N, C-alpha and C positions, 0 to 999 in steps of 0.2 A: 331608356333606363333613367331612374330618378337620381338626382345628385346625392341624396342621402345614402344610396346603395354603395357609393364609392368612397365613403368616409370611414372605412374600417382601418384605422391607424393604430399602430402599436410600436413603441420604441424598443421593445425587447428583441434581442437577436433571434430568440427561439420562436417568435410569433410570425405568422404568415403575413407578408406584405400585402398592401391593398391591391386588388385586381385592376389591371390597366384597362382603360376604355378602348373602343375600337380605333379611335383616332390615335391613341398612344401606341397601339399595336402596329399601326401603319408606320409610325415614326421609329419604332423599335428596329435597330440594326439586325440584319439577317444573321442567324447563327447564335444570337444571345438567348440563353435558356431562361425560362420562367421559373420562379420559385416553386419548389415542389409542394404539393398540397399536404403531404405527410410530414412536412418539416416540423410543424408545431407539435404533432403527436410524438415524433422522435425526440424532440427536445424535452417534452414533458416526461418521457420515460427516462431520459438522461438525468433530469432533475431528481426523479425518484431514486435512481441508483446512487446519485451523489448524496442525497439525504440519508439513505440507508447506510452508506459507507461512513458518513460523518457521525451517525449515531453509534455505529460499531466502534469507531476510533475513540470517541469520547468515553464510551463505556469501558473500553479496555484501559484507557489512560486513568480513569477514576479508580477502577478496580486495582490496577497495578500500584497506584499511589497509596490507596487505603491498606493494601496488604503489606506494602513496604513500611508504612508508618507503624502498623500493628506489630510487625515482625521486629522492627527496631526497638519498640517499646518493650516487648516481651524479653528480648535479649538483655536490654538495659536493666529491667526489673530483676531478672535472674542473677545477673552479675552483682547488682547492688545487694540483693539478699544474701548471696553467698559470701560477699565481702563483709557484711555487717553482722553475721551471726557466727559465733564461735561454738565449739563443742566441749562438753565436759562429761566425764564418766562417773558422776557422783549421784545420778538419779536413783531414788528409792521409792517404791510404791507405797501409797497410803491406803487407797480404797478403790473400788470399782462399782459402778452402779449396776442395776439389773439390766439384762439384755432386752432390748425392745426390737421386736420383729415386725417387718412390713412384708409386702408381697415380694419385693425384689432384694431386700437386704436386711441386715440386723445392725444394731448399733449399741454402744455402751460408752459411758464416760469414765475416764480414769483420773485419779488425783495422785500427785506425786510431789516429792520434795527433792531439792538438790542444793549443793553448796558451791559457792564461787568465792575464792579468797577467804575462806573461813566463815562466810556469812550464808545463812540458810534462806532459800527462796522456795516458793510453792507455785504449782501450775496444774492445769487440768486440760484435758483434750478429749473430744469425742472420737471414738474409733469405729469405723464402719467395716462390716464383713459382708461380702456378697454371697450369693448362692440361693436366695429365695427363702421364704418363711419356713419351709419344711427342712431345709438342710443347714441353714446358717446358725440357728440357735445353739446347737451342740458344738459347732465349730467356734462360735464366739465365746462360749463358756470355757472351752478348752484353752483358748487364747488368754482369757481372763486369769485362769488358774496358773498358767505358765508365767504370766506377767507378775502376778502377786507373789510368786515364789522367787523372783529375781532379787538379788542383793544389790545390784547397781546396773544402771543402763545409761545410754548416751542421751544427753539433753542438748538441744540447740537453743542458744540464748543470745540476746543482744548485749554486748559488754557495757554499753552505756545505760541500759535499762534491763537488767536480768529478769524483771517481771514479764518482759516480752520473750516468752520461751515456748518451745514445742518439744513434744516427745517424738512426733513424726512431722517432718517438714510438710507444710501444706502443698498440695499439688500445684496450685497456681503460682507459688513462689519458689518451688523446688527446681531441680535440674531439668525437669520436663518442660518447664516454661521456656528455658533457653533453647531446647530442641524445637519446640513449637515455633519460636521466633525465627530460628534458622530456616525451618520449612516454609514459613510465610514469606520470608525474604526471597527464598529460591523461587517460589511460585510467582511472586511479584516480578522478578527478573524475567521469568518465562513469558508472562503476560506482556510485559513491555517489549520483549523481543518479537513476539507475535504481532504487536501493534506496529513496530518498525517495519517488519516484513510486509504487512498489509499495505502500509503507506507506500513502500517502495514499489510493490507490484501495481498498485493503482496509478502511481505516477508514471510507471513504465507504459501502462495501457493508454493513458492520456497522450503521452508523447508519440 
C-alpha cells in the first residue's frame, strides 16, 4: 500500500478518520471498534437538517418582527389620526362630478364647504361605488342625488389646519387601520410562539 493512500486526514468530527494500516491494526487493543464508514454520511444529513431548521427559525423570526413592526405602526397611525381630527356637522354640498364607470367600480368627486369657529373652508373627495360597470352607475347617481339634497353633514378636519379635511375618513387612516394593526400584532405573536416551540422541540431532540 502506498503512503499517499493513508493521508486522508480531516479535523472535522463528522469526517471519517484515516484508515489504519495492518501494523496499526495489530497494535490496536482487542475490542476497540473502528469508525463507522457511514459516519460521514450521517453527519452530512445532520448538517442538512440543522441548516433547514436554522433557515426556518430565521424566517419565522424575521416574519414575526416585520408583522410586529407593521402592526405597531398601523395602530399608532390610527390612534394619531383619531386624536388629530375633530368632527363638525356644518358640511354643505357644492357640486358633484359626472360618474365615471370602470369594469369593477364607479367613482365621482364631490365638493363641499363647512364652517369652523365662524370661518368657511372648502374640501373635495373622490367617492367610489362598487358593483361593476353595469350596476354601479345607477347606484352612484342615486348617492349623488341624496348627497346634493343634504342640508348638512359631518366633516372630519384637523383643528390646526382645517384645509386638511375629509367627508369620509380614508380607509388607510380610519378605524380599520387600527383593526389591521391589532391583527398583524396577533399574527406576529403567533409566529414568534411557533418559533419558540420549534426551538424547544429541536433542543429536546438534541439532548
